[in-house]
C-alpha positions as CSV (number, residue, x, y, z in Angstrom):
1,M,-12.7,10.9,15.7
2,K,-11.6,9.6,12.4
3,K,-12.8,5.9,11.8
4,T,-9.8,4.2,10.7
5,K,-10.6,1.1,8.7
6,T,-9.1,-2.3,9.5
7,C,-6.1,-2.8,7.5
8,Y,-5.3,-7.0,6.6
9,L,-1.8,-7.5,6.0
10,T,0.2,-11.1,5.0
11,E,2.4,-12.2,7.9
12,L,5.3,-12.3,5.0
13,D,4.2,-8.6,4.5
14,V,4.2,-7.4,8.4
15,A,7.5,-9.0,8.9
16,R,9.1,-7.2,5.8
17,L,7.8,-4.0,6.1
18,E,9.1,-4.3,10.3
19,K,12.8,-5.3,8.7
20,H,12.8,-2.4,6.2
21,A,11.3,0.1,9.0
22,A,14.2,-1.0,11.3
23,A,16.9,-1.0,8.9
24,P,20.2,0.6,9.3
25,G,20.3,4.0,8.2
26,A,15.9,4.1,8.3
27,D,14.1,7.0,8.8
28,A,12.8,6.8,12.1
29,K,9.4,8.2,10.8
30,L,9.2,5.2,9.2
31,Q,8.6,3.0,12.4
32,D,6.0,5.7,13.4
33,M,4.1,5.4,10.4
34,L,4.4,1.1,10.3
35,D,3.0,1.4,14.1
36,D,-0.3,3.5,12.9
37,V,-0.7,0.9,10.3
38,L,-0.1,-2.2,12.6
39,E,-2.5,-0.8,15.3
40,R,-5.3,-1.5,13.1
41,A,-4.1,-4.3,11.6
42,V,-5.6,-7.9,11.2
43,I,-2.5,-10.3,10.0
44,V,-3.8,-13.0,8.4
45,E,-2.3,-16.1,6.1
46,S,-1.2,-15.3,2.7
47,R,-3.4,-18.1,1.1
48,D,-6.4,-16.1,3.1
49,I,-6.3,-12.8,1.9
50,P,-9.1,-11.9,-0.2
51,A,-7.8,-10.9,-4.7
52,N,-9.7,-7.6,-4.2
53,I,-7.4,-6.1,-1.8
54,V,-3.9,-4.6,-2.5
55,T,-1.0,-6.0,-0.6
56,M,3.1,-5.5,-1.3
57,N,3.8,-6.0,-5.0
58,S,0.3,-5.4,-6.2
59,Q,-0.1,-3.6,-9.5
60,A,-3.4,-1.3,-9.5
61,T,-4.8,1.3,-11.6
62,L,-6.3,4.4,-9.9
63,V,-8.2,7.7,-11.7
64,D,-8.5,10.7,-10.5
65,E,-11.9,11.8,-10.6
66,T,-11.4,15.0,-10.6
67,S,-9.1,15.2,-13.9
68,G,-9.8,12.0,-15.3
69,E,-6.1,10.8,-14.8
70,Q,-5.4,7.5,-14.6
71,M,-2.3,5.9,-13.0
72,T,-0.8,2.3,-12.3
73,W,1.5,1.7,-9.2
74,T,3.1,-1.1,-8.0
75,V,3.1,-0.8,-4.2
76,V,7.1,-2.1,-3.4
77,Y,9.4,-1.7,-0.2
78,P,11.8,1.1,-0.5
79,P,14.5,-0.5,-2.1
80,N,12.8,-1.2,-5.2
81,A,11.0,2.3,-5.4
82,D,11.2,4.3,-8.5
83,F,8.4,6.8,-8.6
84,A,9.4,7.2,-12.3
85,H,8.2,3.5,-13.1
86,G,5.3,3.4,-10.8
87,R,7.2,1.7,-8.5
88,L,5.6,3.4,-5.3
89,N,7.5,3.3,-1.7
90,V,4.9,1.6,0.5
91,F,6.2,4.7,3.2
92,S,5.2,7.3,0.9
93,P,1.4,8.5,1.9
94,V,0.2,7.1,-1.4
95,G,1.9,3.7,-0.8
96,L,0.0,3.4,2.4
97,A,-2.8,4.4,1.6
98,L,-2.8,2.1,-1.1
99,L,-1.9,-0.7,1.0
100,D,-4.9,-2.6,1.9
101,A,-7.4,-0.7,-0.3
102,K,-10.0,-2.8,-1.9
103,R,-11.4,-2.3,-5.8
104,G,-14.1,0.1,-6.1
105,E,-12.5,2.1,-3.1
106,R,-11.3,6.2,-3.0
107,I,-7.9,6.7,-1.1
108,R,-7.1,10.1,0.3
109,F,-3.9,10.8,1.1
110,T,-1.8,14.2,1.6
111,P,1.3,14.2,-0.7
112,P,4.2,16.6,0.0
113,S,2.5,19.2,-1.9
114,G,0.0,19.1,1.1
115,T,-3.4,19.2,-0.8
116,E,-5.1,16.1,0.0
117,K,-5.7,13.7,-3.1
118,V,-8.4,11.3,-3.7
119,L,-8.2,8.6,-6.1
120,K,-10.5,5.7,-7.3
121,L,-9.0,2.4,-7.1
122,E,-10.5,1.4,-10.3
123,K,-8.7,-2.6,-10.5
124,I,-6.3,-4.3,-9.7
125,L,-3.9,-5.6,-12.4
126,F,-1.8,-8.1,-10.4
127,Q,-1.6,-9.7,-6.5
128,P,0.8,-12.0,-5.5
129,E,-1.2,-13.8,-3.2
130,A,-4.1,-14.6,-6.0
131,A,-1.3,-15.3,-8.7
132,D,-0.1,-17.9,-5.8
133,D,3.1,-16.3,-5.6
134,F,3.9,-16.0,-2.3
135,T,7.7,-15.4,-2.6
136,L,7.4,-11.9,-3.8
């Protein structure tokens, strides 16, 4: 049995994620993906989320330790997703893996190519809650 880690999410993020998953025309898989996340989620006040955790609209630098390649991504809601500009849809495999990751942690996900990738979360450049920005 795979050990699933507890996921810390803010009340605001959960409400918005549910809204996007239930949006007209949204893929039914989104609700399933969200249900999986919520099953292991601990919902906390925005002010109580640690600053070293990726939340919605956080910007983080990741490193592929195999190739040494660095990438900076911001986890965003589906309407704001723009992979070419580093804005990662939270409902993508890497977006969900990154949500709630801690600085220094390795995240594992399987992209559409089907080969599991492992990236190390090098640093969190911006986290709305740490910046006292609860409107993002």
